[in-house]
N, CA, C and O atoms as a GROMACS GRO file, in nm:
protein
  480
    1UNK      N    1   1.749  -0.265   1.359
    1UNK     CA    2   1.735  -0.093   1.403
    1UNK      C    3   1.585  -0.053   1.399
    1UNK      O    4   1.507  -0.088   1.311
    2UNK      N    5   1.558   0.021   1.498
    2UNK     CA    6   1.411   0.097   1.491
    2UNK      C    7   1.399   0.180   1.390
    2UNK      O    8   1.498   0.227   1.334
    3UNK      N    9   1.270   0.211   1.354
    3UNK     CA   10   1.251   0.347   1.270
    3UNK      C   11   1.304   0.509   1.329
    3UNK      O   12   1.234   0.561   1.416
    4UNK      N   13   1.381   0.555   1.299
    4UNK     CA   14   1.446   0.645   1.295
    4UNK      C   15   1.286   0.764   1.307
    4UNK      O   16   1.262   0.827   1.410
    5UNK      N   17   1.203   0.773   1.192
    5UNK     CA   18   1.158   0.876   1.193
    5UNK      C   19   1.034   0.852   1.115
    5UNK      O   20   1.042   0.753   1.042
    6UNK      N   21   0.971   0.888   1.113
    6UNK     CA   22   0.848   0.896   0.998
    6UNK      C   23   0.807   1.005   0.929
    6UNK      O   24   0.844   1.106   0.988
    7UNK      N   25   0.717   1.042   0.778
    7UNK     CA   26   0.721   1.116   0.708
    7UNK      C   27   0.615   1.093   0.601
    7UNK      O   28   0.575   0.990   0.546
    8UNK      N   29   0.565   1.282   0.581
    8UNK     CA   30   0.503   1.242   0.470
    8UNK      C   31   0.520   1.416   0.414
    8UNK      O   32   0.563   1.519   0.466
    9UNK      N   33   0.471   1.385   0.301
    9UNK     CA   34   0.501   1.496   0.243
    9UNK      C   35   0.474   1.619   0.298
    9UNK      O   36   0.385   1.673   0.363
   10UNK      N   37   0.682   1.666   0.204
   10UNK     CA   38   0.705   1.826   0.284
   10UNK      C   39   0.802   1.835   0.380
   10UNK      O   40   0.877   1.931   0.399
   11UNK      N   41   0.797   1.712   0.449
   11UNK     CA   42   0.886   1.718   0.590
   11UNK      C   43   0.989   1.662   0.547
   11UNK      O   44   0.986   1.586   0.450
   12UNK      N   45   1.125   1.699   0.632
   12UNK     CA   46   1.243   1.745   0.561
   12UNK      C   47   1.292   1.613   0.732
   12UNK      O   48   1.230   1.590   0.835
   13UNK      N   49   1.425   1.563   0.682
   13UNK     CA   50   1.520   1.530   0.774
   13UNK      C   51   1.637   1.551   0.827
   13UNK      O   52   1.731   1.511   0.759
   14UNK      N   53   1.663   1.602   0.928
   14UNK     CA   54   1.840   1.661   0.993
   14UNK      C   55   1.883   1.603   1.032
   14UNK      O   56   1.832   1.572   1.140
   15UNK      N   57   2.039   1.512   0.990
   15UNK     CA   58   2.126   1.440   1.091
   15UNK      C   59   2.296   1.465   1.069
   15UNK      O   60   2.353   1.523   0.977
   16UNK      N   61   2.318   1.439   1.115
   16UNK     CA   62   2.468   1.440   1.124
   16UNK      C   63   2.529   1.327   1.056
   16UNK      O   64   2.473   1.218   1.051
   17UNK      N   65   2.650   1.352   1.002
   17UNK     CA   66   2.724   1.293   0.897
   17UNK      C   67   2.788   1.187   1.001
   17UNK      O   68   2.844   1.201   1.110
   18UNK      N   69   2.745   1.039   0.895
   18UNK     CA   70   2.760   0.897   0.967
   18UNK      C   71   2.647   0.835   1.008
   18UNK      O   72   2.632   0.714   1.017
   19UNK      N   73   2.561   0.922   1.034
   19UNK     CA   74   2.419   0.874   1.120
   19UNK      C   75   2.282   0.807   1.036
   19UNK      O   76   2.196   0.878   0.985
   20UNK      N   77   2.281   0.668   1.032
   20UNK     CA   78   2.175   0.588   0.984
   20UNK      C   79   2.017   0.676   1.077
   20UNK      O   80   1.987   0.732   1.183
   21UNK      N   81   1.954   0.633   0.935
   21UNK     CA   82   1.851   0.692   0.973
   21UNK      C   83   1.693   0.640   0.873
   21UNK      O   84   1.704   0.587   0.762
   22UNK      N   85   1.600   0.660   0.919
   22UNK     CA   86   1.490   0.585   0.851
   22UNK      C   87   1.364   0.707   0.821
   22UNK      O   88   1.323   0.815   0.861
   23UNK      N   89   1.336   0.586   0.706
   23UNK     CA   90   1.204   0.667   0.629
   23UNK      C   91   1.063   0.574   0.639
   23UNK      O   92   1.031   0.477   0.571
   24UNK      N   93   1.019   0.616   0.706
   24UNK     CA   94   0.898   0.468   0.738
   24UNK      C   95   0.753   0.569   0.669
   24UNK      O   96   0.732   0.687   0.696
   25UNK      N   97   0.686   0.499   0.595
   25UNK     CA   98   0.564   0.514   0.510
   25UNK      C   99   0.496   0.408   0.544
   25UNK      O  100   0.555   0.307   0.584
   26UNK      N  101   0.323   0.416   0.531
   26UNK     CA  102   0.252   0.338   0.570
   26UNK      C  103   0.250   0.278   0.444
   26UNK      O  104   0.277   0.339   0.341
   27UNK      N  105   0.202   0.097   0.452
   27UNK     CA  106   0.193   0.026   0.352
   27UNK      C  107   0.112  -0.086   0.335
   27UNK      O  108   0.141  -0.175   0.416
   28UNK      N  109   0.007  -0.118   0.250
   28UNK     CA  110  -0.020  -0.238   0.263
   28UNK      C  111   0.006  -0.319   0.219
   28UNK      O  112  -0.096  -0.315   0.150
   29UNK      N  113   0.076  -0.446   0.169
   29UNK     CA  114   0.088  -0.501   0.052
   29UNK      C  115   0.014  -0.609   0.013
   29UNK      O  116   0.036  -0.684  -0.082
   30UNK      N  117  -0.122  -0.616   0.134
   30UNK     CA  118  -0.196  -0.699   0.061
   30UNK      C  119  -0.359  -0.628  -0.088
   30UNK      O  120  -0.461  -0.664  -0.146
   31UNK      N  121  -0.282  -0.535  -0.072
   31UNK     CA  122  -0.360  -0.426  -0.210
   31UNK      C  123  -0.271  -0.475  -0.309
   31UNK      O  124  -0.343  -0.470  -0.408
   32UNK      N  125  -0.155  -0.521  -0.349
   32UNK     CA  126  -0.071  -0.498  -0.428
   32UNK      C  127  -0.010  -0.385  -0.431
   32UNK      O  128   0.089  -0.397  -0.503
   33UNK      N  129  -0.018  -0.297  -0.395
   33UNK     CA  130   0.078  -0.191  -0.350
   33UNK      C  131   0.187  -0.160  -0.261
   33UNK      O  132   0.175  -0.164  -0.139
   34UNK      N  133   0.306  -0.127  -0.327
   34UNK     CA  134   0.408  -0.116  -0.188
   34UNK      C  135   0.494  -0.002  -0.276
   34UNK      O  136   0.478   0.022  -0.396
   35UNK      N  137   0.598   0.070  -0.178
   35UNK     CA  138   0.664   0.153  -0.181
   35UNK      C  139   0.820   0.139  -0.245
   35UNK      O  140   0.906   0.064  -0.199
   36UNK      N  141   0.832   0.208  -0.332
   36UNK     CA  142   0.970   0.199  -0.419
   36UNK      C  143   1.097   0.325  -0.431
   36UNK      O  144   1.083   0.432  -0.491
   37UNK      N  145   1.172   0.298  -0.386
   37UNK     CA  146   1.299   0.447  -0.420
   37UNK      C  147   1.285   0.487  -0.611
   37UNK      O  148   1.329   0.430  -0.710
   38UNK      N  149   1.181   0.642  -0.588
   38UNK     CA  150   1.169   0.665  -0.708
   38UNK      C  151   1.313   0.699  -0.788
   38UNK      O  152   1.362   0.659  -0.894
   39UNK      N  153   1.367   0.818  -0.656
   39UNK     CA  154   1.453   0.912  -0.705
   39UNK      C  155   1.558   0.891  -0.615
   39UNK      O  156   1.534   0.944  -0.506
   40UNK      N  157   1.672   0.829  -0.621
   40UNK     CA  158   1.819   0.790  -0.486
   40UNK      C  159   1.844   0.950  -0.432
   40UNK      O  160   1.815   1.052  -0.494
   41UNK      N  161   1.905   0.940  -0.304
   41UNK     CA  162   1.964   1.059  -0.292
   41UNK      C  163   2.096   1.091  -0.368
   41UNK      O  164   2.143   1.013  -0.452
   42UNK      N  165   2.142   1.186  -0.342
   42UNK     CA  166   2.321   1.252  -0.373
   42UNK      C  167   2.371   1.129  -0.294
   42UNK      O  168   2.321   1.101  -0.184
   43UNK      N  169   2.469   1.057  -0.349
   43UNK     CA  170   2.571   0.942  -0.292
   43UNK      C  171   2.650   1.039  -0.211
   43UNK      O  172   2.683   1.006  -0.097
   44UNK      N  173   2.686   1.156  -0.257
   44UNK     CA  174   2.787   1.245  -0.172
   44UNK      C  175   2.716   1.256  -0.009
   44UNK      O  176   2.769   1.259   0.102
   45UNK      N  177   2.609   1.259  -0.040
   45UNK     CA  178   2.503   1.310   0.131
   45UNK      C  179   2.419   1.253   0.164
   45UNK      O  180   2.334   1.302   0.238
   46UNK      N  181   2.411   1.076   0.100
   46UNK     CA  182   2.343   0.953   0.161
   46UNK      C  183   2.346   0.879   0.092
   46UNK      O  184   2.334   0.913  -0.026
   47UNK      N  185   2.358   0.772   0.118
   47UNK     CA  186   2.347   0.598   0.037
   47UNK      C  187   2.188   0.538   0.128
   47UNK      O  188   2.148   0.562   0.242
   48UNK      N  189   2.153   0.490   0.063
   48UNK     CA  190   2.059   0.364   0.078
   48UNK      C  191   2.065   0.238   0.139
   48UNK      O  192   2.095   0.141   0.070
   49UNK      N  193   2.041   0.228   0.250
   49UNK     CA  194   2.092   0.071   0.293
   49UNK      C  195   1.998  -0.047   0.278
   49UNK      O  196   2.045  -0.159   0.255
   50UNK      N  197   1.908  -0.034   0.285
   50UNK     CA  198   1.815  -0.156   0.256
   50UNK      C  199   1.606  -0.065   0.300
   50UNK      O  200   1.551   0.043   0.325
   51UNK      N  201   1.569  -0.248   0.277
   51UNK     CA  202   1.408  -0.211   0.341
   51UNK      C  203   1.345  -0.267   0.372
   51UNK      O  204   1.371  -0.387   0.364
   52UNK      N  205   1.284  -0.248   0.399
   52UNK     CA  206   1.164  -0.393   0.516
   52UNK      C  207   1.047  -0.328   0.545
   52UNK      O  208   1.030  -0.210   0.575
   53UNK      N  209   0.953  -0.437   0.530
   53UNK     CA  210   0.772  -0.400   0.568
   53UNK      C  211   0.813  -0.418   0.706
   53UNK      O  212   0.911  -0.490   0.720
   54UNK      N  213   0.768  -0.376   0.796
   54UNK     CA  214   0.699  -0.370   0.941
   54UNK      C  215   0.568  -0.408   0.921
   54UNK      O  216   0.499  -0.343   0.842
   55UNK      N  217   0.503  -0.549   1.008
   55UNK     CA  218   0.397  -0.574   0.972
   55UNK      C  219   0.274  -0.550   1.081
   55UNK      O  220   0.297  -0.528   1.200
   56UNK      N  221   0.180  -0.555   1.042
   56UNK     CA  222   0.088  -0.469   1.183
   56UNK      C  223   0.064  -0.464   1.269
   56UNK      O  224   0.015  -0.576   1.281
   57UNK      N  225   0.052  -0.408   1.388
   57UNK     CA  226   0.015  -0.431   1.553
   57UNK      C  227  -0.092  -0.539   1.537
   57UNK      O  228  -0.037  -0.644   1.572
   58UNK      N  229  -0.182  -0.558   1.512
   58UNK     CA  230  -0.293  -0.627   1.525
   58UNK      C  231  -0.295  -0.718   1.394
   58UNK      O  232  -0.230  -0.702   1.290
   59UNK      N  233  -0.429  -0.863   1.440
   59UNK     CA  234  -0.389  -0.992   1.341
   59UNK      C  235  -0.538  -0.963   1.269
   59UNK      O  236  -0.617  -1.058   1.265
   60UNK      N  237  -0.571  -0.855   1.222
   60UNK     CA  238  -0.683  -0.818   1.147
   60UNK      C  239  -0.653  -0.867   1.020
   60UNK      O  240  -0.552  -0.808   0.981
   61UNK      N  241  -0.706  -0.972   0.910
   61UNK     CA  242  -0.677  -0.969   0.776
   61UNK      C  243  -0.708  -0.900   0.700
   61UNK      O  244  -0.828  -0.883   0.677
   62UNK      N  245  -0.563  -0.802   0.598
   62UNK     CA  246  -0.560  -0.701   0.556
   62UNK      C  247  -0.522  -0.526   0.594
   62UNK      O  248  -0.534  -0.421   0.531
   63UNK      N  249  -0.462  -0.568   0.758
   63UNK     CA  250  -0.447  -0.487   0.824
   63UNK      C  251  -0.342  -0.381   0.777
   63UNK      O  252  -0.229  -0.420   0.805
   64UNK      N  253  -0.343  -0.281   0.726
   64UNK     CA  254  -0.196  -0.194   0.716
   64UNK      C  255  -0.064  -0.251   0.789
   64UNK      O  256  -0.075  -0.316   0.893
   65UNK      N  257   0.068  -0.221   0.727
   65UNK     CA  258   0.126  -0.217   0.811
   65UNK      C  259   0.267  -0.027   0.759
   65UNK      O  260   0.234   0.084   0.718
   66UNK      N  261   0.381  -0.072   0.786
   66UNK     CA  262   0.495   0.011   0.739
   66UNK      C  263   0.596  -0.036   0.631
   66UNK      O  264   0.602  -0.159   0.636
   67UNK      N  265   0.674   0.012   0.540
   67UNK     CA  266   0.753  -0.031   0.451
   67UNK      C  267   0.841   0.113   0.547
   67UNK      O  268   0.793   0.225   0.565
   68UNK      N  269   0.966   0.068   0.589
   68UNK     CA  270   1.073   0.104   0.612
   68UNK      C  271   1.206   0.156   0.558
   68UNK      O  272   1.283   0.094   0.632
   69UNK      N  273   1.290   0.235   0.471
   69UNK     CA  274   1.355   0.249   0.440
   69UNK      C  275   1.450   0.290   0.536
   69UNK      O  276   1.410   0.367   0.622
   70UNK      N  277   1.608   0.242   0.541
   70UNK     CA  278   1.719   0.315   0.613
   70UNK      C  279   1.790   0.322   0.526
   70UNK      O  280   1.788   0.233   0.442
   71UNK      N  281   1.899   0.456   0.513
   71UNK     CA  282   1.993   0.508   0.469
   71UNK      C  283   2.103   0.515   0.590
   71UNK      O  284   2.098   0.470   0.704
   72UNK      N  285   2.206   0.593   0.520
   72UNK     CA  286   2.326   0.637   0.599
   72UNK      C  287   2.375   0.759   0.552
   72UNK      O  288   2.382   0.795   0.435
   73UNK      N  289   2.407   0.817   0.649
   73UNK     CA  290   2.469   0.998   0.592
   73UNK      C  291   2.611   0.948   0.531
   73UNK      O  292   2.662   0.837   0.542
   74UNK      N  293   2.648   1.034   0.479
   74UNK     CA  294   2.797   1.001   0.390
   74UNK      C  295   2.882   1.117   0.420
   74UNK      O  296   2.999   1.108   0.457
   75UNK      N  297   2.797   1.262   0.395
   75UNK     CA  298   2.860   1.366   0.373
   75UNK      C  299   2.812   1.517   0.372
   75UNK      O  300   2.757   1.565   0.274
   76UNK      N  301   2.833   1.576   0.465
   76UNK     CA  302   2.786   1.732   0.443
   76UNK      C  303   2.683   1.773   0.318
   76UNK      O  304   2.734   1.776   0.206
   77UNK      N  305   2.525   1.810   0.330
   77UNK     CA  306   2.472   1.876   0.212
   77UNK      C  307   2.353   1.891   0.222
   77UNK      O  308   2.302   1.928   0.327
   78UNK      N  309   2.280   1.863   0.105
   78UNK     CA  310   2.094   1.869   0.181
   78UNK      C  311   2.077   1.782   0.005
   78UNK      O  312   2.122   1.833  -0.097
   79UNK      N  313   2.011   1.659   0.009
   79UNK     CA  314   1.920   1.566  -0.100
   79UNK      C  315   1.811   1.552  -0.076
   79UNK      O  316   1.769   1.587   0.035
   80UNK      N  317   1.739   1.503  -0.157
   80UNK     CA  318   1.582   1.530  -0.169
   80UNK      C  319   1.633   1.329  -0.180
   80UNK      O  320   1.747   1.286  -0.199
   81UNK      N  321   1.501   1.244  -0.159
   81UNK     CA  322   1.463   1.140  -0.174
   81UNK      C  323   1.307   1.115  -0.246
   81UNK      O  324   1.200   1.163  -0.208
   82UNK      N  325   1.329   1.036  -0.346
   82UNK     CA  326   1.141   1.013  -0.426
   82UNK      C  327   1.099   0.896  -0.377
   82UNK      O  328   1.171   0.797  -0.362
   83UNK      N  329   0.954   0.904  -0.347
   83UNK     CA  330   0.938   0.736  -0.316
   83UNK      C  331   0.766   0.754  -0.403
   83UNK      O  332   0.696   0.855  -0.402
   84UNK      N  333   0.740   0.637  -0.461
   84UNK     CA  334   0.638   0.597  -0.543
   84UNK      C  335   0.567   0.504  -0.478
   84UNK      O  336   0.632   0.410  -0.431
   85UNK      N  337   0.408   0.504  -0.458
   85UNK     CA  338   0.348   0.385  -0.399
   85UNK      C  339   0.290   0.358  -0.528
   85UNK      O  340   0.235   0.438  -0.603
   86UNK      N  341   0.312   0.221  -0.545
   86UNK     CA  342   0.279   0.187  -0.688
   86UNK      C  343   0.228  -0.023  -0.691
   86UNK      O  344   0.256  -0.106  -0.605
   87UNK      N  345   0.155  -0.044  -0.814
   87UNK     CA  346   0.153  -0.234  -0.803
   87UNK      C  347   0.263  -0.278  -0.919
   87UNK      O  348   0.248  -0.267  -1.040
   88UNK      N  349   0.363  -0.325  -0.855
   88UNK     CA  350   0.478  -0.359  -0.992
   88UNK      C  351   0.421  -0.408  -1.047
   88UNK      O  352   0.507  -0.410  -1.135
   89UNK      N  353   0.344  -0.462  -1.090
   89UNK     CA  354   0.263  -0.565  -1.191
   89UNK      C  355   0.164  -0.492  -1.325
   89UNK      O  356   0.102  -0.534  -1.422
   90UNK      N  357   0.186  -0.392  -1.279
   90UNK     CA  358   0.141  -0.231  -1.362
   90UNK      C  359   0.201  -0.140  -1.365
   90UNK      O  360   0.177  -0.033  -1.309
   91UNK      N  361   0.321  -0.180  -1.457
   91UNK     CA  362   0.400  -0.080  -1.467
   91UNK      C  363   0.397   0.053  -1.560
   91UNK      O  364   0.492   0.126  -1.584
   92UNK      N  365   0.219   0.068  -1.620
   92UNK     CA  366   0.201   0.177  -1.685
   92UNK      C  367   0.099   0.268  -1.608
   92UNK      O  368   0.034   0.359  -1.659
   93UNK      N  369   0.096   0.227  -1.474
   93UNK     CA  370  -0.011   0.308  -1.452
   93UNK      C  371   0.043   0.393  -1.362
   93UNK      O  372   0.146   0.353  -1.307
   94UNK      N  373  -0.019   0.555  -1.317
   94UNK     CA  374   0.045   0.628  -1.278
   94UNK      C  375   0.060   0.574  -1.093
   94UNK      O  376   0.016   0.464  -1.059
   95UNK      N  377   0.114   0.649  -1.013
   95UNK     CA  378   0.148   0.609  -0.870
   95UNK      C  379   0.031   0.611  -0.832
   95UNK      O  380  -0.063   0.658  -0.895
   96UNK      N  381   0.026   0.531  -0.657
   96UNK     CA  382  -0.127   0.585  -0.617
   96UNK      C  383  -0.085   0.720  -0.498
   96UNK      O  384  -0.172   0.793  -0.451
   97UNK      N  385   0.044   0.732  -0.468
   97UNK     CA  386   0.050   0.820  -0.401
   97UNK      C  387   0.282   0.889  -0.437
   97UNK      O  388   0.372   0.809  -0.412
   98UNK      N  389   0.302   0.971  -0.469
   98UNK     CA  390   0.453   0.984  -0.439
   98UNK      C  391   0.489   1.052  -0.336
   98UNK      O  392   0.396   1.083  -0.262
   99UNK      N  393   0.629   1.097  -0.297
   99UNK     CA  394   0.643   1.112  -0.136
   99UNK      C  395   0.762   1.207  -0.216
   99UNK      O  396   0.784   1.184  -0.335
  100UNK      N  397   0.825   1.295  -0.157
  100UNK     CA  398   0.946   1.378  -0.143
  100UNK      C  399   1.030   1.446  -0.004
  100UNK      O  400   0.997   1.549   0.056
  101UNK      N  401   1.141   1.359   0.027
  101UNK     CA  402   1.196   1.364   0.128
  101UNK      C  403   1.299   1.474   0.141
  101UNK      O  404   1.396   1.438   0.075
  102UNK      N  405   1.330   1.622   0.210
  102UNK     CA  406   1.506   1.604   0.198
  102UNK      C  407   1.532   1.580   0.341
  102UNK      O  408   1.479   1.562   0.451
  103UNK      N  409   1.689   1.596   0.249
  103UNK     CA  410   1.732   1.518   0.385
  103UNK      C  411   1.873   1.583   0.337
  103UNK      O  412   1.947   1.576   0.239
  104UNK      N  413   1.869   1.666   0.497
  104UNK     CA  414   1.991   1.797   0.504
  104UNK      C  415   2.061   1.716   0.608
  104UNK      O  416   2.007   1.655   0.700
  105UNK      N  417   2.213   1.726   0.576
  105UNK     CA  418   2.282   1.655   0.647
  105UNK      C  419   2.407   1.767   0.682
  105UNK      O  420   2.458   1.827   0.588
  106UNK      N  421   2.464   1.800   0.857
  106UNK     CA  422   2.562   1.853   0.873
  106UNK      C  423   2.666   1.797   0.936
  106UNK      O  424   2.652   1.682   0.975
  107UNK      N  425   2.777   1.856   0.956
  107UNK     CA  426   2.906   1.787   0.964
  107UNK      C  427   2.915   1.765   1.090
  107UNK      O  428   2.985   1.667   1.118
  108UNK      N  429   2.864   1.828   1.188
  108UNK     CA  430   2.806   1.812   1.372
  108UNK      C  431   2.739   1.665   1.371
  108UNK      O  432   2.686   1.600   1.281
  109UNK      N  433   2.759   1.644   1.482
  109UNK     CA  434   2.640   1.560   1.517
  109UNK      C  435   2.485   1.664   1.541
  109UNK      O  436   2.480   1.774   1.594
  110UNK      N  437   2.432   1.628   1.514
  110UNK     CA  438   2.327   1.667   1.564
  110UNK      C  439   2.216   1.569   1.604
  110UNK      O  440   2.223   1.460   1.547
  111UNK      N  441   2.083   1.594   1.718
  111UNK     CA  442   2.015   1.478   1.712
  111UNK      C  443   1.883   1.469   1.574
  111UNK      O  444   1.838   1.563   1.509
  112UNK      N  445   1.850   1.326   1.565
  112UNK     CA  446   1.809   1.356   1.489
  112UNK      C  447   1.596   1.387   1.490
  112UNK      O  448   1.512   1.364   1.577
  113UNK      N  449   1.587   1.439   1.366
  113UNK     CA  450   1.464   1.520   1.403
  113UNK      C  451   1.356   1.430   1.359
  113UNK      O  452   1.361   1.367   1.253
  114UNK      N  453   1.237   1.424   1.462
  114UNK     CA  454   1.140   1.336   1.474
  114UNK      C  455   1.039   1.397   1.414
  114UNK      O  456   1.032   1.502   1.477
  115UNK      N  457   0.926   1.399   1.303
  115UNK     CA  458   0.835   1.418   1.241
  115UNK      C  459   0.716   1.272   1.266
  115UNK      O  460   0.705   1.157   1.224
  116UNK      N  461   0.647   1.362   1.360
  116UNK     CA  462   0.554   1.229   1.404
  116UNK      C  463   0.465   1.213   1.341
  116UNK      O  464   0.392   1.128   1.391
  117UNK      N  465   0.412   1.269   1.208
  117UNK     CA  466   0.277   1.284   1.138
  117UNK      C  467   0.247   1.216   1.041
  117UNK      O  468   0.246   1.299   0.950
  118UNK      N  469   0.208   1.073   0.976
  118UNK     CA  470   0.234   1.003   0.897
  118UNK      C  471   0.107   1.031   0.812
  118UNK      O  472   0.035   1.066   0.906
  119UNK      N  473   0.026   1.041   0.701
  119UNK     CA  474  -0.022   1.122   0.615
  119UNK      C  475  -0.050   0.971   0.544
  119UNK      O  476   0.058   0.913   0.553
  120UNK      N  477  -0.146   0.883   0.477
  120UNK     CA  478  -0.145   0.785   0.421
  120UNK      C  479  -0.317   0.773   0.419
  120UNK      O  480  -0.371   0.677   0.366
   0.00000   0.00000   0.00000
């Protein structure tokens, strides 16, 4: 699946019931940091499917890529998904970044909105 949307804090996503969608965040695992879901969506509205790292478009060492989290909408409603950018080997350190994304699912098919600004 190609990334469906890129997002930054304050963005929201609107999809229809039964649609897959993605949230893509800039990431650089060479720094030891990675994104993870801190707050799962309400499963009555959306569920997480998987995630994968999308490498950089360059061969430069240490170049950043993107982390793509894939979800599917399960029912009409609104929910929030929270992400944190942390070093898993530093469990007591505060996140370097956090992102909350509002997901609105309508019962009718709606085109997926594609915010394009990526703040990193």
